Wavefront OBJ file of the C-alpha trace (Angstrom):
o trace
v 79.928 83.780 116.990
v 82.748 81.914 115.220
v 85.482 83.672 113.316
v 84.699 83.320 109.575
v 88.362 83.292 108.469
v 91.366 81.154 109.388
v 90.737 79.224 112.581
v 94.391 78.656 113.517
v 97.663 80.550 113.110
v 101.047 79.260 114.286
v 99.180 76.315 115.819
v 96.961 78.477 118.055
v 93.245 79.088 117.661
v 91.775 82.472 116.775
v 89.689 83.456 119.785
v 87.581 86.377 120.954
v 89.801 88.304 123.380
v 90.003 91.776 124.916
v 93.042 94.021 125.040
v 93.660 94.986 128.687
v 93.719 98.697 127.782
v 90.467 98.482 125.787
v 88.238 95.977 127.602
v 85.133 97.507 126.002
v 85.932 95.815 122.676
v 86.199 92.104 121.898
v 88.452 91.125 118.994
v 89.238 87.910 117.199
v 92.943 87.530 117.997
v 95.617 84.875 118.240
v 94.812 82.753 121.269
v 97.013 81.255 123.916
v 99.016 78.122 123.342
v 101.587 79.438 120.870
v 105.240 80.087 121.615
v 105.446 83.696 120.427
v 109.172 83.832 121.066
v 109.720 80.907 118.721
v 107.650 82.555 115.983
v 108.689 86.167 116.461
v 110.888 86.319 113.352
v 108.185 84.784 111.184
v 105.701 87.290 112.567
v 107.715 90.489 112.157
v 109.836 89.711 109.108
v 107.525 88.116 106.546
v 105.199 89.832 104.105
v 102.196 87.610 104.821
v 102.114 88.039 108.594
v 98.496 88.103 109.839
v 98.770 91.552 111.445
v 95.032 91.495 112.148
v 95.538 88.639 114.640
v 97.242 91.026 117.092
v 95.964 94.162 118.808
v 99.063 96.314 118.282
v 100.103 98.744 120.986
v 99.480 102.027 119.177
v 96.145 100.833 117.803
v 95.026 100.005 121.336
v 96.274 103.387 122.571
v 94.404 105.219 119.810
v 91.258 103.204 120.551
v 91.525 104.104 124.239
v 91.977 107.764 123.354
v 88.879 107.790 121.138
v 86.730 106.068 123.740
v 87.875 108.580 126.356
v 87.464 111.539 123.955
v 84.455 110.668 121.767
v 84.102 114.287 120.664
v 87.048 113.664 118.309
v 84.896 111.494 116.033
v 81.269 111.821 117.127
v 79.008 112.469 114.138
v 81.923 112.404 111.678
v 82.999 110.181 108.772
v 86.100 108.216 109.756
v 88.603 106.010 107.953
v 90.904 103.587 109.748
v 93.958 103.380 107.479
v 95.961 100.142 107.748
v 93.213 98.902 110.020
v 94.509 95.436 110.907
v 92.083 94.112 113.513
v 90.110 97.343 113.231
v 90.479 98.207 116.913
v 90.795 101.967 116.294
v 87.950 102.057 113.788
v 85.726 100.047 116.110
v 86.475 102.466 118.924
v 85.460 105.325 116.614
v 82.197 103.553 115.831
v 81.572 102.950 119.536
v 82.360 106.623 120.211
v 79.577 107.719 117.847
v 81.198 108.250 114.441
v 78.645 108.707 111.662
v 80.470 106.183 109.483
v 83.683 104.156 109.668
v 85.590 102.601 106.765
v 88.357 100.157 107.700
v 90.986 100.293 104.940
v 93.597 97.562 104.539
v 95.351 95.838 101.626
v 95.058 92.430 103.323
v 91.714 90.769 102.485
v 91.970 88.702 105.684
v 92.249 91.898 107.708
v 89.012 93.140 106.178
v 87.323 89.860 107.110
v 88.627 90.356 110.651
v 87.399 93.970 110.800
v 83.907 92.969 109.712
v 83.832 90.021 112.108
v 85.095 92.153 114.992
v 82.448 94.763 114.255
v 79.723 92.104 114.325
v 81.183 90.685 117.533
v 80.682 94.081 119.182
v 77.339 94.922 117.605
v 78.899 97.724 115.555
v 78.734 98.645 111.882
v 81.785 99.422 109.743
v 82.479 99.255 106.033
v 85.664 97.695 104.657
v 87.735 98.599 101.601
v 91.174 98.136 100.068
v 91.310 101.786 98.973
v 90.449 105.069 100.643
v 86.999 106.571 100.005
v 86.609 109.893 98.202
v 86.278 111.915 101.401
v 86.432 111.675 105.172
v 86.485 113.938 108.202
v 88.952 112.054 110.390
v 91.656 109.590 109.380
v 93.045 107.152 111.943
v 96.477 105.621 111.403
v 98.050 103.437 114.070
v 101.297 101.495 113.957
v 101.798 102.095 110.235
v 105.368 103.406 110.372
v 106.854 99.985 111.115
v 107.200 100.011 107.322
v 109.164 103.116 106.354
v 107.531 103.108 102.916
v 104.255 104.065 104.611
v 105.651 107.457 105.691
v 104.834 109.205 102.354
v 101.324 107.728 102.423
v 100.804 109.011 105.941
v 102.114 112.435 104.872
v 99.634 112.422 101.971
v 96.783 111.511 104.325
v 97.631 114.321 106.710
v 97.802 116.843 103.850
v 94.114 116.361 103.084
v 91.511 118.794 104.394
v 90.687 116.582 107.340
v 91.986 115.676 110.772
v 94.505 112.849 111.029
v 95.008 111.073 114.342
v 98.183 109.012 114.444
v 99.077 106.372 117.010
v 102.755 105.425 117.071
v 104.887 103.115 119.199
v 108.099 104.824 118.015
v 109.969 101.588 117.435
v 113.730 101.787 116.898
v 114.509 102.697 113.287
v 111.063 104.028 112.406
v 110.435 107.634 111.291
v 109.641 110.039 114.149
v 106.804 112.486 113.660
v 107.781 116.084 114.382
v 104.970 117.071 116.729
v 104.123 117.033 120.401
v 102.015 114.111 121.529
v 98.414 114.644 122.612
v 98.788 111.740 124.997
v 101.133 108.884 125.823
v 99.929 105.489 127.041
v 101.667 102.639 128.794
v 100.555 99.786 126.570
v 101.734 96.531 125.018
v 100.714 94.630 121.929
v 98.253 91.822 122.715
v 99.275 89.017 122.440
v 102.674 90.573 123.067
v 105.026 89.818 120.202
v 106.277 93.398 120.103
v 108.952 93.519 122.786
v 110.410 96.022 123.738
v 107.419 98.253 122.907
v 105.761 99.388 126.145
v 104.404 102.850 125.246
v 102.524 104.543 122.426
v 101.832 108.186 121.639
v 98.863 109.881 119.985
v 99.377 112.797 117.567
v 96.899 115.095 115.796
v 97.513 116.723 112.404
v 95.509 119.073 110.173
v 96.862 119.987 106.753
v 100.343 118.562 107.067
v 102.692 116.170 108.801
v 106.455 116.219 109.117
v 109.156 113.847 110.289
v 112.263 114.539 112.276
v 115.508 114.360 110.250
v 117.556 111.270 110.822
l 1 2 3 4 5 6 7 8 9 10 11 12 13 14 15 16 17 18 19 20 21 22 23 24 25 26 27 28 29 30 31 32 33 34 35 36 37 38 39 40 41 42 43 44 45 46 47 48 49 50 51 52 53 54 55 56 57 58 59 60 61 62 63 64 65 66 67 68 69 70 71 72 73 74 75 76 77 78 79 80 81 82 83 84 85 86 87 88 89 90 91 92 93 94 95 96 97 98 99 100 101 102 103 104 105 106 107 108 109 110 111 112 113 114 115 116 117 118 119 120 121 122 123 124 125 126 127 128 129 130 131 132 133 134 135 136 137 138 139 140 141 142 143 144 145 146 147 148 149 150 151 152 153 154 155 156 157 158 159 160 161 162 163 164 165 166 167 168 169 170 171 172 173 174 175 176 177 178 179 180 181 182 183 184 185 186 187 188 189 190 191 192 193 194 195 196 197 198 199 200 201 202 203 204 205 206 207 208 209 210 211 212
């Protein structure tokens, strides 16, 4: 199938690709043929960056964790907060979640989530706001923007499980909990140097950050 949204970004085509850590899922991502180093500032420093065109490291790590531990979401209602490409939400759907809602403020990201679901023969809903209830919230690579920390704290305070994937980039808030798992992983395509690892955390009823 063809991607229904933008066909090119930074001069490269949007193509169906697979993150090396999560080969079970195909995603419409930025293809080869673009000088990522030349565009890195435009990608990480502008407000309209197409985040959905990359499979970010912590999202891939969280997706891997869900596929390896399907009992975390099987038969449950799941939201993927700040979904981007939807890789974590798609992994939840593949792992047997009862329902998955990919939540993102970027309308293009929601187009990408729906297209990626169709590409993999999966079903997800998309929304710009959280639904009234859920059993498990997924949040991966959302702390690159410090203003998301209070939102993540609010999510974790709900009567549900929150699974957080974080790359712990320099300058981002650090969650005050022990990691469930740590993965050697890179963003794909890799515009996220020097990120090479991501951790998975689980919260129920609260989330804190280390002082600093």
